N, C-alpha and C positions, 0 to 999 in steps of 0.2 A: 504494500500500500504506500503510495507516494505521500510524503509529508514535506511541506515546503521548508526552505532552508532556515527561515526564522524560527520555526517550531523545532527543527532538528537542533539548532544551537541552544534553544531554551532547554530541551530535554537533556542534552549533554551537560549543560551547566548544572542542572539539578542532580543528575546522577553522579557528578563529581563530588557532591556533598556526601560525606561518609554516612551520616545517619539521617534517614527520613522514614517516618515523620519525626520532627523534633518534639521534645517533651513540651507540655504546657508551660506557660510562664511560671517563674519561680514563685512558690507560695500558693499556687492555685491547685486546689484539691480536685482530683478526678472523681466524679460521682461514681458510686458502685454500679457496675453493669454498663458503663459508658466508656467510650474511647475519645481521645482528643484528635480533632482534625484541624491542623493549623491554618492560618490565613495565607493568602498569597495566590500565585497563578497555578493553573493546571491545564492539561490538554483535555479538551472536551470535543465530542462529536467524532465523526469518521469521514475520511476523505471521499468514500463512495456514497455518502448520504447527503441529503439536502442540508446546505449550510456548511458542509465540509468540516475539516479539523481546524480548530482555532484555540487560542490561548484565552482563558477566562480567569479573571482575578476575583477572588473572594476577599473582601477587606477585613472580615472578622473571622477568627477561629471559632470553633463550636465543639460541644460535646454531642455525640450521637450514640444512641443505644447500640450495643454490640450485636444485638439480635432483634428480630421483630418482636412485637408484644405477644406474649404467650397467653394461653387460656387461663393459667393460674393468675397472672397479673390482671387479666380482665375480670376474673371472678372477684378479686378484691375491690375493684372499682364498682362493680354491680352491687356487691354486698354493702358497700359504704354509702351508696347513693340511691339504690333502688332503680337504677337506670334500666330501661327496656329498649332493646334495639328495634330498628325498623323491621328486620326480618321476623322477629318474634311476633310483631303485630300483623304483618302483611304476607309473610312467607319469604323463603329464601330461594336461591338458585339450585335447581336440580340439573346435574350434568346429563342424566339419561333423558329427562323430559325436555331439556333445553328451554325451560320456562320456570317461572316462579311458582313454588308449591308450598302450601302451608305445612308446617312441621319441619322445614329446613331452616335452621338458624344456628347461631354460634354454639349453642348447647348441643345441637343435633346437626353437625355440619354435613352429614351425608344422608339425612333424612330422619324420620321419627324413630327408627330402630337403632340409630347410632347414638353415640355419646362421647363425652370428653374425659371420662374418669381415668382412662389410660392414656390420655393425650394432654395432660396438664402442661407439659413442656413443649407442646406443638404450638405453632402460631395460631392465634385466633383468626377465624375466617367468618364468612357470611356477615360482613359488616360494611355499611355504607360509609361514605366519606364523613358524614355528620356524626356517625357513631365514633369514628376515630378522633374527630375534633373534640367531642365531648369527653372522651377519655383523657386526651392530652390536656385540656383545660383543667380537669380535676387533678391531674398529676403535676401540673405546673410546668408543662413542656409544650412543644408544638410539633407539627409535622415538618419534615425537611422540605426545602424547595428542591426542584429537580436538579439544580446546579450543585447544591449541597450534597444531595444523595449521590450524584455521580462522582464528586471528588472523594467522598467517603468510600465509594465502591472501587475506584480505579486508581486512586492516588494521583500523582502528578505526571506520570510518564506515558499516558495514553494507552495503557495495556487494554486488551480486548476483553479479558475476563478478570475477576478479582485477583487470581493467582498468576496471571501471565497472558500470553498470546495464543496458546493452544488449548482447545476445548478438551476437558477431561471429565467424563461422566462419573468418575469416582470422587469428584470434589464437590458435587452439587446434586440437588434433587430436581431433575428435569425428566421429560418423557424418555430421553435416552437412558436414564438411570434405571427405568423399569419399575419404580416404586408405585407410581400412579396415585399417591395420596400424600398428605403432609407427613413430615418427619420431625423429630425433636430439633429445636433450633440450633443446637450445637453438634448435631450428628456429623457434619462434615468439617468441623473445626479441629485443628487449625489449618489443615491442608487446603481448605477452600476459602480461607479468610482473605480479606483485602490487606494491602500493606498497612492500612490504618488499624487493622485488627477487627473489622466488622465481619460477622458471619452471615451466611445466607443471603448475600447480595445477588447471587445468581440462583434462580430456581426457588423451590419450595412454595412461596406465594408471591404474587405481584404485590407491590407496596404502594399505598396511597401517598402522594406528595401534596404539598400546599400549592403547587404551581397550577395556574390557570392555563388552558390551551391558548387563549387570547384574552386580552383585558376585558373584564366583565363577564367572561364566559362561565356557565354553570358546569362546564366539563373540567375535570382535573386529570393530571398526568399520573399514571402508574408506572413503576419501574421494576425490573428484576426478573421477570419470567415466573413460571410456576411448575409444579410437579407434573402437570398434565399438558404443558406447553412445549412444543417442539417447533422447529429443530434448533440446532445450536445458535443461529442468529437471534433467537428469542431471548437469550441471556447475555448477548453482547452488551457492553456497557456504554456504547455510543449513544449520544443524545437522542437520536431518532429511533432507537430500539425501545419503543414505548407503547403503552396502550393509553387511551383516554376514555373517560366515562363520566356520565352525569353524576353529580354529587349524591343523588338518591338511588344510585344503582348498587346492587350487591351481587357478587358472584362467589361461588364456593372458594376459589383459590386466591382471594384478595385479603390482604392484611395491611400492617403498617408498623413503623418503629418510631421511637421517641427521639426528639432532638432538643438540646438545651443550649440556647444562645446566650452570649454575654450582653447583647443589645437587642432591642425589639427589631422585628423583621420589617424592612422597608417595603411599602406597598408596591413599588415598581419592580421589586425582585420576584413578584409572584407570577409575572407573565412568562410563559414558556414558549419558545419558538426557535427556529433555526439559528438566530443570531442572539438569543437571550444570553446575557452575561451576568455575570454576577452569580390497609394493610398495615403495622404502625411502628415506624421508628420515630422518635420524636426530637423544636427550638422555641424558647419563650423567656420571659423574665426569670431570674433565678428563683424567686420565691413564688409558690403557688398562690392563687387567689383563694383566700379563706372561704369565700362564698361558694366555691365550686364543690365543696364537700361538707355535708352536715357534720357537726361536732357530736361525739368525739370522732376523730379520724386518725388513729394512731399510726396507720401505715405511712403517712406522709412525712417527709423529712424536709429540711431546708433546701434540698436540691430537687424536690418534687419526686423523689424515687418512691416507687411502690415496693415495699419490702415484703 
C-alpha cells in the first residue's frame, strides 16, 4: 500500500522513539481497567479508501477502557439505577429472523432461552446507542469518538490490525475464528491487544462511538467488527472500515467501551467523515454527575469506575 513521503517520514520518526506509548504525565493515576492513550499525531485511514491515509492530531490524551463493557458491569448499572433498555421494552435483534423479536435483549442476547449467567465476562450486547450513553453518564465517562477509538486501536504507525499488518484469526473473534458468538473480553489478550494495551478492538462486537456520520445526523459510527462478521477487511482499523446506525437501532453483536477524558469533548470533534481530524468503551469529566445514580451508589469511584 502506497503511503506518501510525508507520512513515511512521520512514521519513521515515531518508530525511532524507543518507547511508545509513553506513560501518562507524572503524578497522574491510571484508573483501574483503563489504559493511557497519549496526545499527538497518528496515521488514520487507508490509502485504498475514501479520504486516503492522513496524519490526524489529537490535542488531548485520554484514558480508555481496556475492554468493552461487560455484562457484569452493566448489571451493576441496572441494579443501581433500575434502568430498562430499549430492547427489553420493544424487542431485540434476532440473527435467524433478521428482525426485531420480543424476548431478545441484553439479559437474553440470543433469545428467550438464552442467558448471561455464564457470560458475565462477555461484552454486553442488544443495546442501542442511548443505552450506552446512559451507562456512560452514570459511570462518569463517555463514548470515544471515532478518531479516539482508532488511535487506541492502531497506535501511531498505521498498522492494519491491532497487532500488526497480517490478519491472524487466533488473535481475535471474527467469522474466520469459527466461534460465531461472543467470547470473554480478555480471551485473546495479550496477543490480540493494540500497542496501547486495548483488547478486543478487532472482532467480538462492533462498538458504538460518539461520532456522528455528519453534523446533526441521528446515525452514529460503529467500529471493530464482530464474531459473526467477515471477512478480514471487516476488522481492519482504517477509518472507512465502519458501520453506521441510527441511535435507536440495536443488533445482537453491538456493544461499547468507556473513555475518560481530561477535558470535555468539543462538539466539532463529533463529526465523522473522510477528512475528520481530530457497544461500550468509554471520555467525560473526571468526576461522575451525582444525579446520574441514586444514592447510595457504592460502586462509583472518583474516576467513574464501576467496580
